[in-house]
MARLO-201777 format. One record per residue (C-alpha): residue number from 1; residue in three letters; x, y, z. Coordinates in Angstrom, 1 decimal, padded with zeros to 4 digits, m for minus. Layout:
<nodes>
{NUM; ALA; {X; Y; Z}}
...
</nodes>
This chain:
<nodes>
{1; UNK; {m116.3; m050.6; 004.9}}
{2; UNK; {m113.4; m049.0; 003.0}}
{3; UNK; {m112.2; m046.8; 005.8}}
{4; UNK; {m113.2; m043.6; 007.6}}
{5; UNK; {m111.6; m040.2; 006.9}}
{6; UNK; {m111.2; m037.5; 009.6}}
{7; UNK; {m112.9; m034.2; 008.9}}
{8; UNK; {m110.5; m031.7; 007.2}}
{9; UNK; {m110.5; m028.0; 007.5}}
{10; UNK; {m111.8; m026.3; 010.6}}
{11; UNK; {m111.8; m027.9; 014.1}}
{12; UNK; {m114.9; m030.0; 014.7}}
{13; UNK; {m117.4; m028.8; 017.3}}
{14; UNK; {m119.1; m032.1; 018.1}}
{15; UNK; {m118.0; m035.7; 018.7}}
{16; UNK; {m115.2; m036.3; 016.1}}
{17; UNK; {m114.1; m039.5; 014.5}}
{18; UNK; {m111.0; m041.0; 016.2}}
{19; UNK; {m108.8; m043.9; 015.2}}
{20; UNK; {m107.2; m045.9; 018.0}}
{21; UNK; {m104.2; m048.1; 017.2}}
{22; UNK; {m103.8; m051.1; 019.4}}
{23; UNK; {m106.7; m053.3; 020.8}}
{24; UNK; {m104.9; m054.0; 024.1}}
{25; UNK; {m106.1; m052.9; 027.5}}
{26; UNK; {m105.4; m049.2; 027.1}}
{27; UNK; {m106.7; m049.1; 023.5}}
{28; UNK; {m109.9; m050.8; 024.4}}
{29; UNK; {m110.5; m048.6; 027.4}}
{30; UNK; {m110.0; m045.4; 025.5}}
{31; UNK; {m112.1; m046.7; 022.6}}
{32; UNK; {m115.0; m047.7; 024.8}}
{33; UNK; {m115.0; m044.5; 026.8}}
{34; UNK; {m114.9; m042.3; 023.7}}
{35; UNK; {m117.6; m044.4; 021.9}}
{36; UNK; {m119.8; m043.9; 025.0}}
{37; UNK; {m119.5; m040.1; 024.5}}
{38; UNK; {m120.7; m040.4; 020.9}}
{39; UNK; {m117.3; m040.4; 019.0}}
{40; UNK; {m117.2; m042.6; 015.9}}
{41; UNK; {m114.3; m044.9; 016.9}}
{42; UNK; {m112.2; m047.0; 014.5}}
{43; UNK; {m110.1; m049.5; 016.5}}
{44; UNK; {m107.1; m050.6; 014.4}}
{45; UNK; {m105.2; m053.8; 015.0}}
{46; UNK; {m105.4; m057.6; 015.1}}
{47; UNK; {m107.9; m058.9; 017.6}}
{48; UNK; {m106.5; m062.4; 017.8}}
{49; UNK; {m109.2; m063.8; 015.6}}
{50; UNK; {m112.1; m062.4; 013.6}}
{51; UNK; {m112.6; m058.7; 014.5}}
{52; UNK; {m115.5; m058.0; 016.7}}
{53; UNK; {m117.7; m054.9; 016.5}}
{54; UNK; {m118.4; m054.5; 020.2}}
{55; UNK; {m116.3; m053.7; 023.3}}
{56; UNK; {m117.5; m054.7; 026.8}}
{57; UNK; {m116.4; m052.2; 029.3}}
{58; UNK; {m116.4; m052.8; 033.1}}
{59; UNK; {m115.7; m049.8; 035.4}}
{60; UNK; {m117.2; m048.1; 038.4}}
{61; UNK; {m120.4; m047.6; 036.5}}
{62; UNK; {m120.9; m051.3; 035.9}}
{63; UNK; {m120.8; m053.3; 032.6}}
{64; UNK; {m121.5; m051.5; 029.4}}
{65; UNK; {m121.2; m052.5; 025.7}}
{66; UNK; {m120.4; m050.1; 022.8}}
{67; UNK; {m120.1; m050.5; 019.1}}
{68; UNK; {m116.9; m049.6; 017.2}}
{69; UNK; {m115.6; m050.1; 013.7}}
{70; UNK; {m112.8; m052.7; 014.2}}
{71; UNK; {m110.3; m052.8; 011.3}}
{72; UNK; {m107.4; m055.3; 011.0}}
{73; UNK; {m106.0; m054.2; 007.7}}
{74; UNK; {m104.2; m050.8; 007.3}}
{75; UNK; {m105.0; m050.7; 003.6}}
{76; UNK; {m108.7; m050.2; 004.5}}
{77; UNK; {m108.3; m046.9; 006.5}}
{78; UNK; {m107.7; m043.3; 005.4}}
{79; UNK; {m106.5; m040.3; 007.4}}
{80; UNK; {m108.1; m039.1; 010.6}}
{81; UNK; {m107.8; m035.8; 012.4}}
{82; UNK; {m107.4; m037.5; 015.7}}
{83; UNK; {m105.3; m040.7; 016.1}}
{84; UNK; {m104.4; m042.4; 019.4}}
{85; UNK; {m101.6; m044.9; 019.5}}
{86; UNK; {m102.0; m047.3; 022.5}}
{87; UNK; {m099.8; m050.3; 021.4}}
{88; UNK; {m097.2; m051.8; 023.7}}
{89; UNK; {m093.7; m050.5; 023.0}}
{90; UNK; {m092.5; m053.7; 021.3}}
{91; UNK; {m095.4; m053.4; 018.8}}
{92; UNK; {m094.1; m050.2; 017.2}}
{93; UNK; {m093.3; m052.0; 013.9}}
{94; UNK; {m096.9; m053.0; 013.5}}
{95; UNK; {m098.0; m049.4; 014.4}}
{96; UNK; {m095.9; m047.9; 011.7}}
{97; UNK; {m098.1; m049.5; 009.0}}
{98; UNK; {m101.2; m048.0; 010.5}}
{99; UNK; {m099.7; m044.5; 011.0}}
{100; UNK; {m098.6; m044.6; 007.3}}
{101; UNK; {m102.3; m044.7; 006.3}}
{102; UNK; {m103.9; m042.7; 009.2}}
{103; UNK; {m101.8; m039.6; 009.4}}
{104; UNK; {m101.7; m036.5; 007.2}}
{105; UNK; {m100.7; m032.9; 007.9}}
{106; UNK; {m103.9; m032.2; 009.8}}
{107; UNK; {m103.6; m035.1; 012.2}}
{108; UNK; {m102.7; m034.9; 015.8}}
{109; UNK; {m101.3; m038.1; 017.1}}
{110; UNK; {m101.6; m038.9; 020.8}}
{111; UNK; {m099.0; m041.5; 021.8}}
{112; UNK; {m100.3; m043.2; 025.0}}
{113; UNK; {m097.4; m045.3; 025.8}}
{114; UNK; {m094.7; m045.9; 028.4}}
{115; UNK; {m091.1; m044.7; 028.0}}
{116; UNK; {m089.6; m041.4; 026.9}}
{117; UNK; {m089.2; m041.9; 023.1}}
{118; UNK; {m092.8; m041.0; 022.0}}
{119; UNK; {m091.9; m038.4; 019.4}}
{120; UNK; {m088.7; m040.2; 018.2}}
{121; UNK; {m090.4; m043.2; 016.8}}
{122; UNK; {m093.4; m041.4; 015.3}}
{123; UNK; {m091.3; m038.9; 013.5}}
{124; UNK; {m091.4; m040.7; 010.1}}
{125; UNK; {m095.2; m040.1; 010.0}}
{126; UNK; {m095.8; m036.8; 011.9}}
{127; UNK; {m093.9; m033.6; 012.8}}
{128; UNK; {m093.1; m032.8; 016.4}}
{129; UNK; {m096.0; m030.3; 016.6}}
{130; UNK; {m098.5; m033.0; 015.6}}
{131; UNK; {m097.5; m035.5; 018.3}}
{132; UNK; {m098.9; m035.4; 021.9}}
{133; UNK; {m097.1; m037.8; 024.2}}
{134; UNK; {m099.5; m039.1; 026.9}}
{135; UNK; {m098.6; m040.9; 030.1}}
{136; UNK; {m101.2; m043.5; 031.1}}
{137; UNK; {m101.8; m043.6; 034.9}}
{138; UNK; {m105.2; m045.5; 035.0}}
{139; UNK; {m105.2; m049.3; 035.4}}
{140; UNK; {m106.8; m051.3; 032.6}}
{141; UNK; {m106.9; m055.1; 032.2}}
{142; UNK; {m107.9; m056.9; 029.0}}
{143; UNK; {m110.3; m059.7; 030.1}}
{144; UNK; {m110.6; m061.2; 026.7}}
{145; UNK; {m111.2; m060.3; 023.1}}
{146; UNK; {m113.2; m057.1; 023.2}}
{147; UNK; {m113.5; m057.0; 026.9}}
{148; UNK; {m111.7; m054.6; 029.3}}
{149; UNK; {m111.9; m053.6; 033.0}}
{150; UNK; {m110.8; m050.1; 034.0}}
{151; UNK; {m109.8; m049.2; 037.5}}
{152; UNK; {m108.8; m045.6; 038.3}}
{153; UNK; {m107.4; m043.4; 041.1}}
{154; UNK; {m106.7; m039.7; 040.2}}
{155; UNK; {m105.7; m038.3; 036.8}}
{156; UNK; {m105.6; m041.1; 034.4}}
{157; UNK; {m103.7; m039.3; 031.6}}
{158; UNK; {m100.9; m036.8; 031.6}}
{159; UNK; {m100.1; m034.6; 028.6}}
{160; UNK; {m097.8; m031.7; 028.0}}
{161; UNK; {m099.0; m028.1; 028.1}}
{162; UNK; {m097.9; m027.3; 024.6}}
{163; UNK; {m099.6; m026.9; 021.2}}
{164; UNK; {m100.2; m030.7; 020.4}}
{165; UNK; {m101.1; m031.3; 024.1}}
{166; UNK; {m103.7; m028.6; 024.0}}
{167; UNK; {m105.1; m030.0; 020.7}}
{168; UNK; {m105.3; m033.5; 022.2}}
{169; UNK; {m106.8; m032.3; 025.6}}
{170; UNK; {m110.5; m032.0; 024.7}}
{171; UNK; {m110.6; m035.5; 023.1}}
{172; UNK; {m108.8; m037.1; 026.1}}
{173; UNK; {m110.9; m035.2; 028.6}}
{174; UNK; {m114.1; m036.8; 027.1}}
{175; UNK; {m112.8; m040.2; 028.2}}
{176; UNK; {m113.7; m039.2; 031.7}}
{177; UNK; {m110.4; m040.7; 032.9}}
{178; UNK; {m109.1; m037.3; 034.1}}
{179; UNK; {m106.4; m035.4; 032.2}}
{180; UNK; {m103.6; m033.4; 033.7}}
{181; UNK; {m101.6; m030.9; 031.7}}
{182; UNK; {m098.0; m030.3; 032.8}}
{183; UNK; {m095.6; m027.7; 031.7}}
{184; UNK; {m092.7; m030.0; 032.3}}
{185; UNK; {m093.6; m033.2; 030.5}}
{186; UNK; {m090.0; m034.3; 030.4}}
{187; UNK; {m089.7; m034.6; 034.2}}
{188; UNK; {m093.1; m036.3; 034.4}}
{189; UNK; {m092.1; m038.9; 031.7}}
{190; UNK; {m088.7; m039.7; 033.4}}
{191; UNK; {m090.4; m040.0; 036.8}}
{192; UNK; {m092.7; m042.6; 035.5}}
{193; UNK; {m089.9; m044.3; 033.6}}
{194; UNK; {m088.0; m044.5; 037.0}}
{195; UNK; {m090.9; m046.6; 038.3}}
{196; UNK; {m091.2; m048.7; 035.2}}
{197; UNK; {m087.5; m049.3; 034.6}}
{198; UNK; {m087.2; m051.0; 038.0}}
{199; UNK; {m090.6; m052.4; 039.1}}
{200; UNK; {m091.3; m054.1; 035.7}}
{201; UNK; {m088.0; m055.9; 035.1}}
{202; UNK; {m087.4; m057.0; 038.7}}
{203; UNK; {m090.9; m058.4; 039.1}}
{204; UNK; {m090.6; m060.2; 035.7}}
{205; UNK; {m087.1; m061.6; 036.5}}
{206; UNK; {m088.2; m063.0; 039.9}}
{207; UNK; {m091.7; m063.9; 039.0}}
{208; UNK; {m092.8; m062.2; 042.2}}
{209; UNK; {m095.1; m059.2; 042.8}}
{210; UNK; {m094.2; m056.0; 044.6}}
{211; UNK; {m093.4; m057.8; 047.9}}
{212; UNK; {m090.1; m058.7; 046.2}}
{213; UNK; {m088.9; m055.2; 047.0}}
{214; UNK; {m089.0; m056.0; 050.8}}
{215; UNK; {m086.0; m058.3; 050.2}}
{216; UNK; {m083.0; m056.2; 051.2}}
{217; UNK; {m080.8; m057.4; 048.3}}
{218; UNK; {m083.5; m056.6; 045.7}}
{219; UNK; {m084.2; m053.3; 047.4}}
{220; UNK; {m080.5; m052.3; 047.2}}
{221; UNK; {m080.3; m053.4; 043.5}}
{222; UNK; {m083.5; m051.3; 042.8}}
{223; UNK; {m082.0; m048.2; 044.6}}
{224; UNK; {m078.8; m048.4; 042.6}}
{225; UNK; {m080.7; m048.8; 039.3}}
{226; UNK; {m082.9; m045.8; 040.2}}
{227; UNK; {m079.8; m043.8; 040.8}}
{228; UNK; {m078.5; m044.7; 037.2}}
{229; UNK; {m082.0; m043.9; 035.7}}
{230; UNK; {m082.2; m040.5; 037.5}}
{231; UNK; {m078.7; m039.5; 036.3}}
{232; UNK; {m079.7; m040.2; 032.7}}
{233; UNK; {m083.0; m038.3; 033.2}}
{234; UNK; {m081.3; m035.3; 034.6}}
{235; UNK; {m078.9; m035.3; 031.5}}
{236; UNK; {m082.1; m035.3; 029.3}}
{237; UNK; {m083.4; m032.2; 031.1}}
{238; UNK; {m085.7; m033.9; 033.8}}
{239; UNK; {m085.7; m032.0; 037.1}}
{240; UNK; {m085.6; m035.0; 039.4}}
{241; UNK; {m084.9; m034.3; 043.1}}
{242; UNK; {m081.9; m035.8; 044.9}}
{243; UNK; {m084.2; m038.2; 046.7}}
{244; UNK; {m086.1; m039.3; 043.6}}
{245; UNK; {m085.0; m042.9; 044.1}}
{246; UNK; {m086.5; m042.9; 047.6}}
{247; UNK; {m089.7; m041.4; 046.4}}
{248; UNK; {m090.1; m044.2; 043.8}}
{249; UNK; {m089.4; m046.9; 046.3}}
{250; UNK; {m092.0; m045.3; 048.7}}
{251; UNK; {m094.5; m045.4; 045.8}}
{252; UNK; {m093.8; m049.1; 045.2}}
{253; UNK; {m094.1; m049.8; 049.0}}
{254; UNK; {m097.6; m048.2; 048.9}}
{255; UNK; {m098.9; m050.6; 046.2}}
{256; UNK; {m101.6; m052.9; 047.5}}
{257; UNK; {m100.5; m056.5; 048.4}}
{258; UNK; {m100.3; m058.7; 045.4}}
{259; UNK; {m099.9; m055.9; 042.9}}
{260; UNK; {m097.7; m056.9; 039.9}}
{261; UNK; {m096.5; m055.2; 036.8}}
{262; UNK; {m097.4; m055.3; 033.1}}
{263; UNK; {m094.1; m056.9; 032.3}}
{264; UNK; {m094.7; m059.7; 034.9}}
{265; UNK; {m098.2; m060.2; 033.4}}
{266; UNK; {m096.7; m060.5; 029.9}}
{267; UNK; {m094.1; m063.0; 031.1}}
{268; UNK; {m096.6; m065.2; 032.8}}
{269; UNK; {m098.8; m065.1; 029.7}}
{270; UNK; {m096.0; m065.9; 027.4}}
{271; UNK; {m096.2; m062.6; 025.6}}
{272; UNK; {m093.2; m060.3; 024.5}}
{273; UNK; {m092.1; m057.8; 027.1}}
{274; UNK; {m091.5; m054.1; 026.9}}
{275; UNK; {m087.9; m054.2; 028.1}}
{276; UNK; {m086.4; m052.4; 025.1}}
{277; UNK; {m088.7; m049.4; 025.4}}
{278; UNK; {m088.1; m049.1; 029.2}}
{279; UNK; {m084.6; m050.1; 030.2}}
{280; UNK; {m083.5; m050.1; 026.6}}
{281; UNK; {m084.4; m046.4; 026.4}}
{282; UNK; {m082.4; m045.7; 029.6}}
{283; UNK; {m079.3; m047.4; 028.1}}
{284; UNK; {m079.6; m045.8; 024.7}}
{285; UNK; {m080.0; m042.3; 026.3}}
{286; UNK; {m077.1; m043.0; 028.7}}
{287; UNK; {m074.8; m043.8; 025.7}}
{288; UNK; {m075.6; m040.5; 024.1}}
{289; UNK; {m074.5; m038.6; 027.2}}
{290; UNK; {m071.5; m040.9; 028.1}}
{291; UNK; {m073.1; m042.0; 031.3}}
{292; UNK; {m072.2; m045.5; 032.7}}
{293; UNK; {m075.3; m047.5; 033.7}}
{294; UNK; {m073.9; m051.0; 034.4}}
{295; UNK; {m076.7; m052.2; 036.5}}
{296; UNK; {m079.5; m051.2; 034.1}}
{297; UNK; {m077.5; m052.7; 031.2}}
{298; UNK; {m077.0; m056.0; 033.1}}
{299; UNK; {m080.7; m056.3; 034.0}}
{300; UNK; {m081.7; m055.3; 030.5}}
{301; UNK; {m079.5; m058.2; 029.1}}
{302; UNK; {m081.1; m060.6; 031.5}}
{303; UNK; {m084.7; m059.6; 030.7}}
{304; UNK; {m084.0; m059.7; 027.0}}
{305; UNK; {m082.5; m063.2; 027.4}}
{306; UNK; {m085.5; m064.3; 029.5}}
{307; UNK; {m087.9; m062.9; 026.9}}
{308; UNK; {m086.2; m064.9; 024.1}}
{309; UNK; {m086.2; m068.1; 026.2}}
{310; UNK; {m089.8; m067.8; 027.2}}
{311; UNK; {m090.8; m067.7; 023.5}}
</nodes>
């Protein structure tokens, strides 16, 4: 198959073709849910071996199998009206090759990733009014090639209440994962980054799960790091309350026993970690505002060194 072209012209009224870049846990989950709703889905990215045409989805409705068009070569695709990027942050270089082929002036690009730089890195391929950043709050685990389990509690996706967010909303709503539209996406993104910038690196560095935050020394470090992240977020326009650090620690405390983090899972599996897109984003934004973040910078250096040593 030489590729699938998104419909041009007027907005489609039925299930529309969608390209999903990134066959990881989030990408598989979104692809399976949309395919179940009748959307022709093209999943873009290397599968680890020969591409498969089926995804096995496990969720609250049991185990179901759907068929998708799985492409592993960007040269074989053409523009779509709807594109979802679900790669990890350190896989942006690979995603660029896909976006170069998938995006034209009629495309809306949903960037379902962590961090706060969604529009920045997509800008070579799409204008700001084409990009809809999306925060992923549902839990998905890749069980193997073409297999994913989805666990959910509450709204699974958060998008901005702006022009691209409103264009993306109908598609995301059809995933059945729950979509919340927020007027202040900046604050929502920085609140999530506060969690990720602390929970991910500290569990990865210690090879321990959330119980590590019960250690007083680790908790003190986390609180101080959260203060740095919040200061940068406020400089970026996020309306974070004075007790934002306490709110994040309370959220971590409420995680079920044995809960880990994606960065810990990547470290244990020997995969690259998302440190640059999480803590790296904090340090980069801090520099632009002249804000000192010594603890975040130190932890970032340690995780980066650990990532290099593990590989």
